[in-house]
C-alpha positions in Angstrom: 0.2 0.0 0.0 2.9 2.3 0.7 4.3 1.5 -2.5 0.8 2.6 -4.3 1.3 6.3 -2.6 4.6 6.7 -3.4 4.1 6.0 -7.1 1.2 8.3 -7.2 3.2 11.2 -5.8 6.0 10.4 -8.0 3.7 10.5 -11.0 2.4 13.8 -10.0 5.9 15.5 -10.1 7.0 13.8 -13.5 3.8 14.5 -15.2 3.3 17.7 -17.0 2.0 20.1 -14.4 0.5 23.1 -15.6 -0.9 26.0 -13.4 -4.1 27.2 -13.9 -4.4 30.6 -14.5 -6.4 31.7 -11.4 -10.1 31.2 -10.6 -10.9 34.3 -12.5 -9.0 35.6 -15.4 -9.8 39.5 -14.9 -9.2 42.3 -17.5 -9.4 44.6 -14.8 -6.7 45.8 -12.5 -7.0 45.4 -8.5 -10.2 45.5 -6.6 -13.4 45.9 -8.7 -17.0 46.3 -8.8 -19.0 46.4 -12.3 -22.5 45.9 -13.3 -23.0 42.9 -15.6 -24.2 43.5 -19.1 -24.1 40.0 -20.5 -23.1 36.2 -20.1 -21.6 34.0 -22.6 -20.8 30.4 -22.3 -18.0 28.7 -24.4 -17.0 24.9 -24.7 -20.2 23.3 -23.7 -20.6 20.8 -26.7 -23.6 18.9 -25.0 -24.2 20.9 -21.9 -27.2 22.9 -21.9 -26.6 26.6 -20.8 -29.3 26.6 -18.1 -27.3 23.8 -16.3 -24.4 26.2 -16.0 -26.4 29.3 -15.5 -28.6 28.3 -12.5 -25.3 27.6 -10.3 -24.7 31.3 -10.3 -25.7 33.4 -7.6 -26.0 36.6 -9.8 -27.6 37.5 -13.1 -27.2 40.3 -15.7 -27.8 43.8 -14.0 -26.2 42.5 -10.9 -22.9 44.0 -9.5 -19.9 41.7 -9.7 -16.9 41.5 -7.5 -14.1 39.1 -7.5 -15.6 37.0 -4.2 -18.6 36.7 -6.3 -16.8 35.3 -9.3 -14.6 33.1 -7.3 -17.6 31.4 -5.8 -19.4 30.9 -8.9 -16.4 29.1 -10.4 -16.5 26.7 -7.8 -20.1 26.2 -7.7 -20.2 25.5 -11.5 -17.1 23.0 -10.9 -19.1 21.3 -8.2 -21.6 19.8 -11.0 -18.7 17.5 -11.3 -19.2 17.3 -15.1 -16.4 19.4 -16.1 -12.4 19.2 -16.1 -12.0 22.9 -16.3 -13.9 26.2 -15.7 -12.8 29.4 -16.1 -14.6 32.7 -15.6 -13.1 35.7 -17.5 -14.7 39.1 -17.4 -13.8 41.7 -19.8 -14.8 45.0 -21.4 -16.1 45.4 -25.2 -17.6 48.3 -26.6 -18.4 49.7 -23.0 -20.2 46.4 -22.0 -19.2 44.3 -19.0 -19.2 40.7 -20.4 -18.6 37.6 -18.3 -17.2 34.6 -20.5 -17.5 31.2 -18.9 -15.1 28.8 -20.4 -15.7 25.1 -19.5 -14.2 22.1 -20.6 -16.5 18.9 -20.6 -15.3 15.8 -18.6 -15.7 12.3 -20.3 -19.3 11.3 -19.6 -19.3 7.5 -20.6 -17.8 5.1 -18.1 -18.1 1.4 -19.0 -15.2 0.5 -16.9 -13.9 -2.1 -14.2 -13.7 -0.9 -10.6 -12.2 -1.8 -7.3 -13.6 -0.1 -4.2 -13.6 -0.6 -0.4 -16.7 -1.4 1.6 -17.1 0.3 4.7 -13.6 2.0 4.2 -12.0 -1.2 4.9 -9.1 -2.6 2.8 -10.0 -6.2 3.8 -13.3 -5.9 2.4 -12.6 -5.4 -1.4 -15.4 -5.2 -4.0 -14.8 -5.3 -7.7 -16.5 -5.5 -10.8 -17.9 -3.3 -13.7 -19.8 0.0 -13.6 -21.7 1.5 -16.5 -22.1 5.2 -16.0 -23.4 7.9 -18.3 -22.9 11.4 -16.7 -24.6 14.5 -18.3 -27.3 12.3 -20.0 -28.8 14.6 -22.7 -26.6 17.4 -21.6 -28.8 18.1 -18.9 -26.8 16.6 -15.9 -28.7 13.6 -15.9 -26.9 10.6 -14.7 -27.4 6.8 -15.6 -25.9 4.2 -13.6 -25.6 0.4 -13.7 -23.3 -1.5 -11.6 -22.4 -5.1 -11.2 -20.2 -5.8 -8.0 -18.4 -8.8 -6.7 -16.1 -9.6 -4.0 -17.4 -8.4 -0.5 -21.2 -8.0 -0.4 -22.0 -8.7 -4.1 -24.6 -6.4 -5.7 -26.4 -5.5 -8.7 -28.1 -2.0 -8.9 -29.4 0.5 -11.4 -30.2 4.3 -10.8 -31.3 7.4 -12.6 -30.9 10.9 -11.4 -32.4 14.0 -13.0 -31.6 17.2 -11.1 -33.4 19.2 -13.6 -37.1 18.1 -14.5 -37.4 20.9 -16.5 -35.4 24.3 -17.4 -38.1 26.3 -16.0 -38.9 24.4 -13.0 -36.4 23.4 -10.1 -37.8 19.9 -9.9 -35.6 16.8 -9.5 -36.2 13.0 -9.7 -34.2 10.2 -8.5 -34.7 6.5 -8.9 -32.7 3.6 -7.5 -33.4 0.0 -7.5 -31.2 -3.3 -6.9 -30.0 -6.1 -4.9 -27.2 -6.5 -2.2 -26.3 -9.7 -0.5 -24.6 -8.0 2.7 -22.7 -9.4 5.3 -24.3 -8.8 9.0 -22.6 -5.9 10.8 -24.2 -6.2 14.2 -22.3 -7.7 16.9 -25.4 -8.2 18.8 -27.1 -10.2 15.6 -23.9 -12.2 15.3 -24.1 -13.3 18.9 -27.7 -14.3 18.9 -27.1 -16.2 15.5 -24.0 -17.9 16.8 -21.8 -16.5 14.2 -21.5 -14.5 11.0 -24.3 -14.4 8.4 -25.5 -12.8 5.3 -28.9 -11.1 4.5 -30.4 -10.8 1.0 -31.7 -7.2 0.1 -33.8 -6.1 -2.8 -34.6 -2.4 -2.8 -36.4 0.2 -4.7 -36.7 3.9 -4.0 -38.3 6.9 -5.7 -37.1 10.5 -4.6 -39.0 13.6 -5.8 -38.2 17.0 -4.9 -38.0 20.9 -5.3 -34.9 22.9 -5.4 -35.5 26.5 -3.7 -32.9 29.0 -5.1 -29.2 28.0 -5.3 -28.9 26.5 -2.0 -32.0 24.5 -0.6 -33.6 21.4 -1.7 -36.6 19.6 0.0 -37.7 16.1 -1.3 -40.2 13.2 -0.4 -39.0 9.5 -0.5 -41.0 6.6 -1.1 -39.5 3.1 -0.9 -39.7 -0.7 -0.4 -36.9 -3.0 1.0 -37.2 -6.8 1.2 -34.7 -8.3 3.6 -34.5 -12.2 3.7 -32.4 -13.7 6.6 -31.5 -17.8 6.4 -33.2 -18.1 9.7 -36.0 -16.4 11.9 -34.6 -14.7 15.4 -36.6 -12.0 16.8 -34.7 -8.6 16.5 -32.7 -9.7 13.3 -36.1 -9.9 11.6 -38.8 -7.4 13.1 -41.7 -9.1 11.3 -43.0 -12.7 12.6 -41.0 -14.2 9.7 -37.4 -14.5 8.6 -38.3 -12.0 5.7 -39.1 -8.3 6.3 -40.8 -6.5 3.8 -40.9 -2.8 4.7 -42.4 0.1 3.2 -40.7 3.6 3.6 -41.9 7.0 3.6 -39.5 9.8 4.3 -38.8 13.7 4.1 -35.5 15.2 3.7 -34.0 18.7 3.6 -30.7 20.0 2.1 -29.0 23.3 2.7 -25.5 23.8 1.1 -23.6 27.0 0.3 -20.3 25.1 -0.2 -18.0 26.5 -2.8 -16.6 23.4 -3.8 -18.6 20.2 -3.1 -16.0 17.8 -3.6 -13.2 19.7 -1.2 -15.0 23.0 0.3 -13.1 26.0 1.6 -16.0 28.0 2.7 -19.8 27.7 3.1 -22.3 25.7 5.1 -23.9 22.3 4.7 -27.1 21.0 6.6 -28.8 17.9 5.9 -32.0 16.3 7.7 -33.9 13.5 7.0 -36.7 11.5 9.0 -37.9 8.4 7.5 -40.9 6.1 8.7 -40.3 2.4 8.2 -42.6 -0.3 7.6 -45.9 2.2 8.5 -47.4 -0.9 10.6 -47.4 -3.2 7.7 -46.1 -6.7 8.4 -45.8 -5.6 12.2 -42.9 -3.3 11.0 -43.1 0.0 12.5 -39.7 2.0 13.5 -38.4 5.4 12.7 -35.1 6.9 11.8 -33.7 10.4 11.8 -30.4 11.7 10.8 -28.9 15.3 11.1 -25.6 16.4 9.6 -24.2 20.0 10.2 -20.9 21.3 8.4 -19.1 24.7 8.2 -16.3 25.8 6.4 -13.9 29.0 7.0 -11.2 30.3 4.8 -8.8 32.0 7.5 -6.3 32.9 5.0 -5.7 32.3 1.3 -4.4 28.8 1.6 -5.7 28.0 5.3 -9.2 26.9 6.3 -11.1 25.4 9.2 -14.0 23.1 9.0 -16.2 21.5 11.5 -18.9 18.7 11.5 -21.5 17.5 14.0 -23.9 14.7 13.1 -26.5 12.4 14.7 -28.5 9.6 13.8 -31.3 8.5 16.0 -33.4 5.3 15.7 -36.8 4.8 17.7 -39.2 1.8 17.7 -38.9 -1.8 17.0 -35.6 -1.5 15.0 -34.0 -4.5 13.3 -30.2 -5.1 14.3 -29.2 -4.2 10.5 -30.5 -0.9 10.9 -28.9 0.2 14.0 -26.5 3.0 14.1 -22.8 2.0 13.9 -19.2 3.2 14.5 -16.3 1.5 12.7 -18.1 1.2 9.3 -19.0 4.1 7.0 -18.7 6.0 10.2 -15.4 6.2 11.9 -13.3 7.9 14.5 -9.7 8.4 13.3 -7.5 7.0 16.4 -10.3 4.6 16.8 -10.3 3.6 13.1 -10.9 -0.4 13.6 -12.9 -0.1 16.8 -16.9 -1.4 16.4 -19.8 0.0 18.5 -23.5 -0.1 17.9 -26.6 1.6 19.4 -29.9 3.0 18.6 -28.1 6.4 18.3 -24.8 7.8 16.9 -23.3 11.1 17.8 -20.1 12.1 15.9 -18.3 15.4 15.5 -14.8 16.4 13.8 -13.0 19.5 13.5 -10.4 19.9 10.7 -7.4 22.5 9.7 -6.5 22.3 6.2 -3.6 23.9 4.5 -3.4 23.9 0.6 0.2 23.0 -0.2 -0.7 22.6 -3.8 -3.7 24.5 -5.3 -5.7 24.9 -8.4 -3.4 23.1 -10.7 -3.7 21.4 -14.1 -2.6 18.1 -14.8 -2.8 17.4 -18.7 -1.8 14.0 -20.0 -2.8 14.7 -23.6 0.3 12.8 -24.9 -1.4 9.7 -23.8 -2.4 7.8 -27.2 -6.0 6.4 -27.7 -7.7 7.8 -24.8 -9.9 11.1 -25.3 -8.5 14.4 -24.0 -11.6 14.9 -21.6 -10.4 11.8 -19.8 -6.6 13.5 -19.5 -7.1 16.3 -17.9 -7.2 16.9 -14.0 -7.6 19.6 -11.3 -4.9 18.6 -8.8 -4.5 19.7 -5.3 -2.4 18.7 -2.3 -3.7 19.4 1.2 -2.0 19.0 4.6 -4.4 18.8 7.6 -4.6 18.4 11.4 -7.8 16.7 12.7 -9.7 15.7 15.7 -12.6 13.4 15.8 -15.0 12.3 18.6 -18.1 10.0 18.5 -20.1 7.5 20.1 -23.2 5.1 20.1 -25.9 4.5 22.8 -28.8 2.4 23.3 -32.5 3.8 24.3 -32.5 4.8 27.7 -28.6 4.6 28.4 -27.2 8.0 29.6 -25.2 10.2 27.4 -22.0 10.9 29.1 -18.8 12.4 27.9 -16.7 9.5 29.1 -18.4 7.3 26.4 -17.1 9.2 23.7 -13.8 7.8 21.7 -11.8 10.8 20.7 -8.7 10.8 18.4 -6.6 13.2 16.4 -3.8 13.4 14.3 -2.2 14.8 10.8 -2.5 13.8 7.2 -2.3 14.6 3.6 -5.2 14.7 1.0 -4.3 14.4 -2.8 -7.0 14.8 -5.2 -7.6 14.4 -8.8 -10.9 16.3 -9.7 -13.4 15.4 -11.0 -12.6 11.7 -10.5 -11.2 11.0 -7.2 -9.5 11.8 -3.5 -6.7 9.9 -1.9 -6.0 10.3 1.8 -2.9 9.3 4.0 -3.1 10.1 8.0 -1.5 9.2 11.0 -3.8 9.3 14.0 -3.6 8.9 17.9 -6.0 7.7 20.4 -6.4 9.3 24.0 -3.6 7.0 25.0 -1.3 8.1 22.4 -1.5 4.9 20.4 -1.0 5.5 16.7 -2.1 4.0 13.5 -1.8 4.9 9.7 -5.0 5.4 7.9 -5.2 5.0 4.2 -8.7 6.3 2.9 -10.4 7.4 -0.3 -12.6 10.2 -0.5 -12.9 13.5 1.5 -13.2 13.2 5.4 -16.2 15.6 5.3 
């Protein structure tokens, strides 16, 4: 694993590293404040203009500043369908014109993959994914995945974030099959050993976007969970098969600049789901709240914080308990497992951008299209602290139950495709552990 990371960093420095000419290429000197007369878009061969324009927080007739343009660039880049986004403001014939130049990323991915389940290098899943990004030029996503290895699965999803150019409605459909290993230590003890469950699922999400930052959606779905035996608590119906109807309501508030690795803004996510609705003797609820803030202290120095909770009530099956040690982890206690009805977690992180806003162009590679050979590269140093705990209903929530870790690390990203992290973490007793993970911490 160490060799993999050294190869990536070595490759980074010998490759053609080109500095991107600023977030905003401006033909004005110093600070400025100008009234926008028109907007032009260049480079969108398939992407419709309204997909880009709806991410801007200003329109023709508004006053522009460098901060507004920098934020707008990151919001457009956050669509995750462009390799490069440039905003150029210039004056022609007395008119202030904003030119948005974009380079579209590769949008069809019939490729093999290898991924980590539960952020665990011992749980490798592999297979083939067929993904079409920016379908019809409207930022729609079609995705089909066949995964083998750990927790094999077959799934299909369709996301339409813009049902109509003049209506802020979105639609998401998901369906599939998973064969999952049990995560609950309590369930494993009751069953006398490890076991697998077969899960068939279908879900429809329909919602509305309010302005640039808010989304409200309704979820309707159905889960079919088959266990090879019947044990109360592992199954919550009177059968080894749980057939569960789902209705949920969710809300998102997102003012982050760059969603893939934000430096400023806020993010809030709330969802409350009713599971079972009393059918088949199944009736429980799950609520999730996730709050994040990002502050830019200096040009390259940022601080970010997160508080999150997952609360369950009712006759909850063990496979829907709240867990630490799988997708949610405490750095410093990375391998430790705990479970309960509720989960509470918090993080604080200081980031320094060692390498910022560089272009890595590998256009010399033969056969592959250019849109697949251009990346936005960044290297970020970090100091972090994490804390979290789980608890059962009725148990007191005390500070002594929280596990805490802290440490330092590096994040290397090649946007819009992937992020790699290497971190050294410590627990309360100064025991150390190395962590290699993919994706942003939060």
